[in-house]
N, C-alpha and C positions, 0 to 999 in steps of 0.2 A: 869155836866162834872166831871169825876174822875181824879184826878192828879195821875200819876203813878210815883213812885220814882224809880230811877236808882241806883244800887249799883255796884260798881267797885271792882274787885278783887285785884287791886293795888291802893296803895296810890297816889295821884295826882302828886308827883315828879316823880315816876316811870312810870306814864301814859305819862307825858310830855317827858320823855327820849324816850319811844317807838314811839311816834308821831314823834319826831325829827329824829329817825333812819327811819322811813317810808318815811318821806320828803326827806331826803338825797337819799334814794334808788329811789324814784320817779325822783328826779333830775337826778340822774346817768342814769337811763333808758331813760329819755327824751333826754339826751345828747347823748346817744348811738343811738338812733333812728335818730337823726339829723346827726350825724357823719357817720353812716354806712348804713343808709337807709333801704332797704328791708331785708338786711341780718343781721339786728341788733341782732336777737335771737342767731345767731352763735356766738356772742361775750358775751354772758352772762357769761360764765365761767371765762373770763377775768375780766369782771366788779366785779364779786364776789371776785375773787382773789385780785383786786385792793382794794376793800372795806375792806376785811378780813386782808390786810397787811398795811393799812394806819394807821398812828397814831391817837389815839382817846384820847383827852385830859381828857375825863371823866374817863378812866381807865389807863391813862398815858402809854399806850402801844397799839400795833396793837392787834386787837381781836385773831388772830392766835397765837401770841406771848404770850398773856395773857392766852390763853387756853392751849397751849402745852409747854410753858416755853422755847421757843426757836424761832428764826426768821424762816420764811419759806425760803426754798432754791429756788425754782423756779416753775412756773406753769407747769402743764402738757398740752401739746398740743394735742388736740383730732382732728385727721385729719379724714373727713368724707370719706367713700368708694367712689371712683370715682375722688376724687380731685387729682390734679397733685401732684406728689411726690416731697416733699421738702427736701433739704439736711439739716443737723443739723444746719448748719450756717444760712441758709435761715429762718428755723423755729425760731431760737433764735432771729435773727434780727426783723422779723415780729412781733413776740410775744412782744419784747421789745418795738418797736414802738407803738403798740397798748396799752401797759401797760402805757407807758409815756403819751400818749393821754388821756387815761381814768383817769389817776392820776391827770392831769392838769384840767380836767372836775370836778373831786371830790373836788380839791382845790378851783376852782371857786365857785362851789356850797357852800362849807364852808364859804368861804369869803362873798357870798351873804347872807347867813343865819346869819352870825355874824353881818352884817350891819344891818339886819332888827331887830335883838335882841338889838343891840347898840342904835337904835332909841327909843325903849321902856325903856331902861335902864337910871335910874336917879342917878347922882352921889350923894353918901352920905356925908353929912357935919356934922361934929361933933364940939361941943364947949367944952372947957375945963370944967369938972364938969359934963358933960352928963353922964347918966348911960346907958351901953350897954350890950348886951348878948354876951358872948363869948362862942364859940363852941370849945371844947376842944377834941373831937374824930373826926375821919374821917367821 
């Protein structure tokens, strides 16, 4: 048998970050299916909006804000042809309710992932005189 080596284009730290993002998105989609049933796919733009406007500790900002240098004003509601016509107030109310629900699901997913990470995390203990490496750049 020959062993095949695999090379990755990204360093392990960046691959881990990508995997965490995928895991978060999977959790969000799973929650969306549970919350909205068969019409879950109609809510994907709101899920995307919520994800892109949620604070990410890794970049210390929401992705939208990091990319454009400002906070996003509001989502654009896309009404399908044939849907009943909603007034501006109804659209804002329904969209706001869905965003709050999705954000709470995102927070629950983040909390769950943090608890998984905390189980594996070991507290560091140092004694006076121990030599340590100090990272001085971000």
